[in-house]
Structure formats: C-alpha cells, structure tokens
OpenMM code with the backbone's topology and positions (N, CA, C; nanometers):
from openmm import Vec3, app, unit

residues = "MET VAL SER GLN THR GLU PHE TYR GLN LEU PRO ALA PRO VAL VAL GLU VAL THR GLU GLU HIS THR ARG VAL THR LEU PHE ALA HIS LYS PRO TRP THR GLU MET ASP ARG GLU GLU ARG VAL ARG ALA CYS TYR LEU HIS SER CYS LEU ARG TYR VAL THR ARG ASP PHE MET THR ASN ALA SER LEU ARG GLN ARG PHE GLY MET ASP GLU ARG ASN ILE SER ILE ALA SER ARG VAL ILE ARG ASP THR VAL GLU ALA GLY LYS VAL ARG PRO LYS ASP PRO GLU THR ALA PRO LYS HIS MET LYS TYR ILE PRO TYR TRP ALA".split()
positions = [
    Vec3(-0.3513, -1.0193, -2.2674),
    Vec3(-0.3400, -1.1021, -2.1510),
    Vec3(-0.3919, -1.0275, -2.0280),
    Vec3(-0.3482, -0.9035, -2.0102),
    Vec3(-0.3898, -0.8273, -1.8925),
    Vec3(-0.5390, -0.7971, -1.8974),
    Vec3(-0.5903, -0.7608, -2.0143),
    Vec3(-0.7333, -0.7303, -2.0224),
    Vec3(-0.8184, -0.8536, -1.9938),
    Vec3(-0.7763, -0.9694, -2.0389),
    Vec3(-0.8515, -1.0926, -2.0102),
    Vec3(-0.8406, -1.1306, -1.8631),
    Vec3(-0.7258, -1.1060, -1.8043),
    Vec3(-0.7090, -1.1305, -1.6611),
    Vec3(-0.8080, -1.0444, -1.5823),
    Vec3(-0.8221, -0.9193, -1.6225),
    Vec3(-0.9164, -0.8308, -1.5546),
    Vec3(-1.0602, -0.8722, -1.5820),
    Vec3(-1.0901, -0.9063, -1.7073),
    Vec3(-1.2267, -0.9432, -1.7438),
    Vec3(-1.2762, -1.0596, -1.6582),
    Vec3(-1.1904, -1.1585, -1.6379),
    Vec3(-1.2288, -1.2761, -1.5602),
    Vec3(-1.1931, -1.2630, -1.4115),
    Vec3(-1.1475, -1.1458, -1.3712),
    Vec3(-1.1104, -1.1158, -1.2324),
    Vec3(-1.0146, -1.2203, -1.1745),
    Vec3(-0.9115, -1.2493, -1.2524),
    Vec3(-0.8080, -1.3439, -1.2107),
    Vec3(-0.6956, -1.2689, -1.1401),
    Vec3(-0.6179, -1.3387, -1.0578),
    Vec3(-0.4986, -1.2736, -1.0028),
    Vec3(-0.4068, -1.2309, -1.1171),
    Vec3(-0.3366, -1.1222, -1.0971),
    Vec3(-0.2463, -1.0721, -1.2010),
    Vec3(-0.1356, -1.1730, -1.2280),
    Vec3(-0.0968, -1.1871, -1.3545),
    Vec3(0.0123, -1.2793, -1.3867),
    Vec3(0.1455, -1.2288, -1.3328),
    Vec3(0.2390, -1.3203, -1.3182),
    Vec3(0.3755, -1.2856, -1.2800),
    Vec3(0.4601, -1.2921, -1.4063),
    Vec3(0.5300, -1.1837, -1.4365),
    Vec3(0.6158, -1.1780, -1.5547),
    Vec3(0.7604, -1.1740, -1.5066),
    Vec3(0.8398, -1.2712, -1.5521),
    Vec3(0.9808, -1.2784, -1.5161),
    Vec3(1.0634, -1.2717, -1.6445),
    Vec3(1.1558, -1.1778, -1.6502),
    Vec3(1.2404, -1.1593, -1.7673),
    Vec3(1.3842, -1.1899, -1.7281),
    Vec3(1.4462, -1.2796, -1.8041),
    Vec3(1.5876, -1.3100, -1.7842),
    Vec3(1.6598, -1.2828, -1.9150),
    Vec3(1.7902, -1.3066, -1.9174),
    Vec3(1.8657, -1.2870, -2.0416),
    Vec3(1.8250, -1.3883, -2.1479),
    Vec3(1.7796, -1.5050, -2.1054),
    Vec3(1.7476, -1.6110, -2.2007),
    Vec3(1.6012, -1.6181, -2.2414),
    Vec3(1.5098, -1.5736, -2.1552),
    Vec3(1.3688, -1.5902, -2.1876),
    Vec3(1.2806, -1.4992, -2.1012),
    Vec3(1.1531, -1.4977, -2.1379),
    Vec3(1.0505, -1.4313, -2.0587),
    Vec3(0.9490, -1.5382, -2.0204),
    Vec3(0.9171, -1.5432, -1.8922),
    Vec3(0.8209, -1.6415, -1.8447),
    Vec3(0.7036, -1.5668, -1.7836),
    Vec3(0.5822, -1.6058, -1.8241),
    Vec3(0.4601, -1.5482, -1.7694),
    Vec3(0.3835, -1.6600, -1.7006),
    Vec3(0.3522, -1.6403, -1.5743),
    Vec3(0.2764, -1.7386, -1.4989),
    Vec3(0.1350, -1.6861, -1.4794),
    Vec3(0.0384, -1.7625, -1.5273),
    Vec3(-0.1028, -1.7273, -1.5120),
    Vec3(-0.1614, -1.8065, -1.3962),
    Vec3(-0.2636, -1.7507, -1.3331),
    Vec3(-0.3241, -1.8138, -1.2175),
    Vec3(-0.4727, -1.8354, -1.2379),
    Vec3(-0.5252, -1.9363, -1.1725),
    Vec3(-0.6685, -1.9637, -1.1753),
    Vec3(-0.7413, -1.8576, -1.0930),
    Vec3(-0.8720, -1.8547, -1.1090),
    Vec3(-0.9532, -1.7576, -1.0355),
    Vec3(-0.9290, -1.7684, -0.8855),
    Vec3(-0.9221, -1.6521, -0.8232),
    Vec3(-0.9075, -1.6433, -0.6781),
    Vec3(-0.9778, -1.5148, -0.6363),
    Vec3(-1.0730, -1.5222, -0.5468),
    Vec3(-1.1402, -1.3991, -0.5029),
    Vec3(-1.0409, -1.3028, -0.4391),
    Vec3(-1.0673, -1.1733, -0.4512),
    Vec3(-0.9749, -1.0737, -0.3963),
    Vec3(-0.9560, -1.0936, -0.2470),
    Vec3(-1.0566, -1.1494, -0.1802),
    Vec3(-1.0457, -1.1713, -0.0353),
    Vec3(-0.9409, -1.2754, -0.0008),
    Vec3(-0.9049, -1.3609, -0.0970),
    Vec3(-0.8038, -1.4640, -0.0739),
    Vec3(-0.6666, -1.4275, -0.1293),
    Vec3(-0.6577, -1.3125, -0.1978),
    Vec3(-0.5294, -1.2688, -0.2512),
    Vec3(-0.4450, -1.2101, -0.1391),
    Vec3(-0.3143, -1.2351, -0.1443),
    Vec3(-0.2268, -1.1728, -0.0454),
    Vec3(-0.1883, -1.0325, -0.0927),
    Vec3(-0.1159, -0.9620, -0.0088),
    Vec3(-0.0788, -0.8235, -0.0386),
    Vec3(-0.0043, -0.8127, -0.1716),
    Vec3(0.0916, -0.9008, -0.1946),
    Vec3(0.1704, -0.8968, -0.3174),
    Vec3(0.0815, -0.9168, -0.4403),
    Vec3(-0.0120, -1.0077, -0.4336),
    Vec3(-0.1024, -1.0319, -0.5465),
    Vec3(-0.1914, -0.9108, -0.5725),
    Vec3(-0.2377, -0.8489, -0.4668),
    Vec3(-0.3220, -0.7296, -0.4826),
    Vec3(-0.2433, -0.6132, -0.5416),
    Vec3(-0.1213, -0.5943, -0.4955),
    Vec3(-0.0360, -0.4865, -0.5485),
    Vec3(-0.0074, -0.5108, -0.6961),
    Vec3(0.0245, -0.6333, -0.7322),
    Vec3(0.0526, -0.6662, -0.8723),
    Vec3(-0.0712, -0.6416, -0.9591),
    Vec3(-0.1880, -0.6812, -0.9104),
    Vec3(-0.3123, -0.6596, -0.9848),
    Vec3(-0.3436, -0.5112, -0.9978),
    Vec3(-0.3212, -0.4360, -0.8914),
    Vec3(-0.3458, -0.2919, -0.8942),
    Vec3(-0.2537, -0.2242, -0.9957),
    Vec3(-0.1270, -0.2610, -0.9947),
    Vec3(-0.0309, -0.2046, -1.0900),
    Vec3(-0.0714, -0.2346, -1.2339),
    Vec3(-0.1019, -0.3602, -1.2637),
    Vec3(-0.1398, -0.3950, -1.4009),
    Vec3(-0.2711, -0.3294, -1.4409),
    Vec3(-0.3608, -0.3121, -1.3456),
    Vec3(-0.4860, -0.2411, -1.3728),
    Vec3(-0.4553, -0.0964, -1.4135),
    Vec3(-0.3648, -0.0324, -1.3412),
    Vec3(-0.3296, 0.1060, -1.3759),
    Vec3(-0.2632, 0.1119, -1.5133),
    Vec3(-0.1817, 0.0119, -1.5464),
    Vec3(-0.1168, 0.0075, -1.6789),
    Vec3(-0.2210, -0.0056, -1.7891),
    Vec3(-0.3150, -0.0975, -1.7705),
    Vec3(-0.4193, -0.1182, -1.8714),
    Vec3(-0.5036, 0.0071, -1.8886),
    Vec3(-0.5416, 0.0694, -1.7795),
    Vec3(-0.6204, 0.1921, -1.7886),
    Vec3(-0.5411, 0.3022, -1.8603),
    Vec3(-0.4122, 0.3122, -1.8299),
    Vec3(-0.3301, 0.4175, -1.8895),
    Vec3(-0.3159, 0.3992, -2.0405),
    Vec3(-0.2908, 0.2781, -2.0853),
    Vec3(-0.2724, 0.2568, -2.2297),
    Vec3(-0.4040, 0.2676, -2.3070),
    Vec3(-0.5163, 0.2661, -2.2361),
    Vec3(-0.6456, 0.2888, -2.3015),
    Vec3(-0.6916, 0.4331, -2.2795),
    Vec3(-0.5965, 0.5182, -2.2422),
    Vec3(-0.6186, 0.6623, -2.2235),
    Vec3(-0.7200, 0.6925, -2.1133),
    Vec3(-0.7056, 0.6195, -2.0045),
    Vec3(-0.7899, 0.6390, -1.8876),
    Vec3(-0.7006, 0.6316, -1.7641),
    Vec3(-0.7579, 0.6447, -1.6472),
    Vec3(-0.6799, 0.6432, -1.5243),
    Vec3(-0.7427, 0.5477, -1.4242),
    Vec3(-0.6602, 0.4939, -1.3374),
    Vec3(-0.7113, 0.4099, -1.2306),
    Vec3(-0.7686, 0.4992, -1.1214),
    Vec3(-0.8825, 0.4582, -1.0692),
    Vec3(-0.9444, 0.5261, -0.9561),
    Vec3(-0.9844, 0.4199, -0.8544),
    Vec3(-1.0285, 0.4646, -0.7401),
    Vec3(-1.0778, 0.3721, -0.6393),
    Vec3(-1.1938, 0.2909, -0.6975),
    Vec3(-1.2834, 0.3573, -0.7687),
    Vec3(-1.3993, 0.2885, -0.8271),
    Vec3(-1.3577, 0.1864, -0.9328),
    Vec3(-1.2608, 0.2224, -1.0174),
    Vec3(-1.2197, 0.1278, -1.1221),
    Vec3(-1.1507, 0.0064, -1.0604),
    Vec3(-1.0760, 0.0275, -0.9516),
    Vec3(-1.0100, -0.0846, -0.8857),
    Vec3(-1.1123, -0.1756, -0.8173),
    Vec3(-1.2131, -0.1170, -0.7550),
    Vec3(-1.3192, -0.1997, -0.6950),
    Vec3(-1.3885, -0.2833, -0.8015),
    Vec3(-1.4114, -0.2231, -0.9177),
    Vec3(-1.4743, -0.2981, -1.0266),
    Vec3(-1.3819, -0.4102, -1.0730),
    Vec3(-1.2534, -0.3836, -1.0831),
    Vec3(-1.1572, -0.4843, -1.1273),
    Vec3(-1.1583, -0.6052, -1.0337),
    Vec3(-1.1664, -0.5797, -0.9025),
    Vec3(-1.1672, -0.6878, -0.8046),
    Vec3(-1.3072, -0.7440, -0.7790),
    Vec3(-1.4085, -0.6826, -0.8367),
    Vec3(-1.5449, -0.7279, -0.8117),
    Vec3(-1.5914, -0.6950, -0.6708),
    Vec3(-1.5419, -0.5835, -0.6180),
    Vec3(-1.5764, -0.5407, -0.4825),
    Vec3(-1.7071, -0.4632, -0.4807),
    Vec3(-1.7747, -0.4710, -0.3694),
    Vec3(-1.8942, -0.3917, -0.3462),
    Vec3(-1.8531, -0.2462, -0.3263),
    Vec3(-1.9426, -0.1545, -0.3564),
    Vec3(-1.9135, -0.0113, -0.3437),
    Vec3(-1.8762, 0.0281, -0.2013),
    Vec3(-1.9266, -0.0436, -0.1023),
    Vec3(-1.8969, -0.0073, 0.0369),
    Vec3(-1.7538, -0.0425, 0.0785),
    Vec3(-1.6774, -0.1072, -0.0101),
    Vec3(-1.5392, -0.1451, 0.0207),
    Vec3(-1.4380, -0.0394, -0.0225),
    Vec3(-1.4786, 0.0852, -0.0191),
    Vec3(-1.3914, 0.1956, -0.0605),
    Vec3(-1.2606, 0.1946, 0.0185),
    Vec3(-1.2685, 0.1736, 0.1498),
    Vec3(-1.1477, 0.1799, 0.2324),
    Vec3(-1.0519, 0.0655, 0.2003),
    Vec3(-1.1036, -0.0510, 0.1652),
    Vec3(-1.0169, -0.1637, 0.1296),
    Vec3(-0.9449, -0.1337, -0.0011),
    Vec3(-1.0181, -0.0810, -0.0998),
    Vec3(-0.9554, -0.0436, -0.2268),
    Vec3(-0.8514, 0.0653, -0.2034),
    Vec3(-0.8811, 0.1595, -0.1153),
    Vec3(-0.7846, 0.2657, -0.0837),
    Vec3(-0.6568, 0.2067, -0.0254),
    Vec3(-0.6708, 0.1062, 0.0584),
    Vec3(-0.5537, 0.0413, 0.1190),
    Vec3(-0.4677, -0.0259, 0.0123),
    Vec3(-0.5325, -0.0944, -0.0834),
    Vec3(-0.4582, -0.1598, -0.1916),
    Vec3(-0.3840, -0.0547, -0.2741),
    Vec3(-0.4509, 0.0549, -0.3034),
    Vec3(-0.3863, 0.1630, -0.3792),
    Vec3(-0.2683, 0.2191, -0.2995),
    Vec3(-0.2886, 0.2436, -0.1714),
    Vec3(-0.1806, 0.2962, -0.0865),
    Vec3(-0.0615, 0.2002, -0.0835),
    Vec3(-0.0881, 0.0703, -0.0720),
    Vec3(0.0197, -0.0288, -0.0741),
    Vec3(0.0947, -0.0263, -0.2070),
    Vec3(0.0213, -0.0055, -0.3164),
    Vec3(0.0820, -0.0046, -0.4494),
    Vec3(0.1644, 0.1225, -0.4698),
    Vec3(0.1166, 0.2342, -0.4164),
    Vec3(0.1943, 0.3588, -0.4206),
    Vec3(0.3226, 0.3415, -0.3396),
    Vec3(0.3112, 0.2845, -0.2201),
    Vec3(0.4286, 0.2629, -0.1344),
    Vec3(0.5293, 0.1677, -0.1991),
    Vec3(0.4800, 0.0739, -0.2798),
    Vec3(0.5686, -0.0193, -0.3502),
    Vec3(0.6350, 0.0462, -0.4712),
    Vec3(0.5940, 0.1706, -0.5020),
    Vec3(0.6542, 0.2430, -0.6140),
    Vec3(0.6014, 0.2003, -0.7499),
    Vec3(0.4870, 0.1360, -0.7527),
    Vec3(0.4318, 0.0859, -0.8792),
    Vec3(0.3356, 0.1826, -0.9460),
    Vec3(0.2668, 0.2655, -0.8684),
    Vec3(0.1775, 0.3673, -0.9233),
    Vec3(0.2019, 0.4976, -0.8492),
    Vec3(0.1527, 0.6061, -0.9095),
    Vec3(0.1641, 0.7372, -0.8464),
    Vec3(0.0404, 0.8192, -0.8826),
    Vec3(0.0070, 0.9171, -0.8005),
    Vec3(-0.1067, 1.0032, -0.8335),
    Vec3(-0.0801, 1.0803, -0.9621),
    Vec3(-0.1817, 1.0932, -1.0450),
    Vec3(-0.1685, 1.1739, -1.1664),
    Vec3(-0.1455, 1.3191, -1.1279),
    Vec3(-0.2215, 1.3667, -1.0297),
    Vec3(-0.2062, 1.5031, -0.9778),
    Vec3(-0.2112, 1.4945, -0.8254),
    Vec3(-0.0960, 1.4993, -0.7598),
    Vec3(-0.0916, 1.4847, -0.6138),
    Vec3(-0.1728, 1.5888, -0.5372),
    Vec3(-0.2069, 1.7006, -0.6007),
    Vec3(-0.2817, 1.8076, -0.5338),
    Vec3(-0.4324, 1.7832, -0.5342),
    Vec3(-0.4787, 1.6818, -0.6044),
    Vec3(-0.6217, 1.6515, -0.6122),
    Vec3(-0.6720, 1.6003, -0.4777),
    Vec3(-0.7952, 1.6299, -0.4468),
    Vec3(-0.8570, 1.5785, -0.3240),
    Vec3(-0.8607, 1.4260, -0.3306),
    Vec3(-0.8370, 1.3584, -0.2190),
    Vec3(-0.8330, 1.2111, -0.2188),
    Vec3(-0.9552, 1.1457, -0.2844),
    Vec3(-1.0720, 1.2044, -0.2661),
    Vec3(-1.1950, 1.1471, -0.3226),
    Vec3(-1.1923, 1.1453, -0.4760),
    Vec3(-1.1179, 1.2352, -0.5360),
    Vec3(-1.1145, 1.2473, -0.6823),
    Vec3(-0.9803, 1.2045, -0.7417),
    Vec3(-0.8973, 1.1386, -0.6628),
    Vec3(-0.7621, 1.1024, -0.7053),
    Vec3(-0.7647, 1.0016, -0.8198),
    Vec3(-0.6754, 1.0239, -0.9153),
    Vec3(-0.6529, 0.9319, -1.0266),
    Vec3(-0.5080, 0.8895, -1.0209),
    Vec3(-0.4808, 0.7661, -1.0621),
    Vec3(-0.3460, 0.7104, -1.0520),
    Vec3(-0.2973, 0.6616, -1.1872),
    Vec3(-0.1649, 0.6700, -1.2046),
    Vec3(-0.1006, 0.6232, -1.3270),
    Vec3(0.0180, 0.5352, -1.2884),
    Vec3(0.0639, 0.4514, -1.3830),
    Vec3(0.1819, 0.3697, -1.3533),
    Vec3(0.3038, 0.4579, -1.3250),
    Vec3(0.3965, 0.4060, -1.2504),
    Vec3(0.5161, 0.4837, -1.2134),
    Vec3(0.5938, 0.5318, -1.3344),
    Vec3(0.5891, 0.4589, -1.4454),
    Vec3(0.6690, 0.4907, -1.5633),
    Vec3(0.6019, 0.5913, -1.6555),
    Vec3(0.4785, 0.6272, -1.6278),
    Vec3(0.4045, 0.7186, -1.7187),
    Vec3(0.4439, 0.8632, -1.6944),
] * unit.nanometer
topology = app.Topology()
chain = topology.addChain("A")
for resn in residues:
    res = topology.addResidue(resn, chain)
    for name in ("N", "CA", "C"):
        topology.addAtom(name, app.Element.getBySymbol(name[0]), res)
C-alpha cells in the first residue's frame, strides 16, 4: 500500500487502529503544493518507513523524488523533514553528519 502510494505520488494514507478494527483511508492524487502540513509529515514518515524496510534511508533527495519536486526545492523538502523530526516521527540516522549528507530513519528504528 505504501509503495503504491509513493509510486503514484498520492497523499499518505491515514491508518486508525481501535480495539475492534483497523481502518485505512486512501486519498486521491493531490500535488504536494496542495498538501497541508499534517499530510506532508505523514507522507514523509511513511516514506522513511518504506526506505528503512528496503534497507535504505530517507534523504532530502529521496523525499523530493517522492513528492515529485524539482531539485531546486531543497529548502522546502528540508522544511518537511524538519517538521517530521519535530513531530517525533523520524530522526537522523547519525546526528553528527553534516546537514547536506543527513539520512533519516523512522523514530522506532
């Protein structure tokens, strides 16, 4: 589900787990420019999860590719990553790395 969401550059699904059931809400295509902060953070988190389980790491470049952003949007991708770090959803793999070479992993990794 997550890989197909990324392939088609869809907003990240919302997963809700209760005692009785799990509900997943999928969304139609929406350009990253129309996504709100919460949608971008959710997409960034799931992107880091997908990269991690495929033995890779999220980077600014991989996130730009996920959103279909132009290379010149480095600062926008950095902002989304910063928002996701502040939300506690991802963390730097090695906090001592220079920002230009930073790699990120899900908070639970």
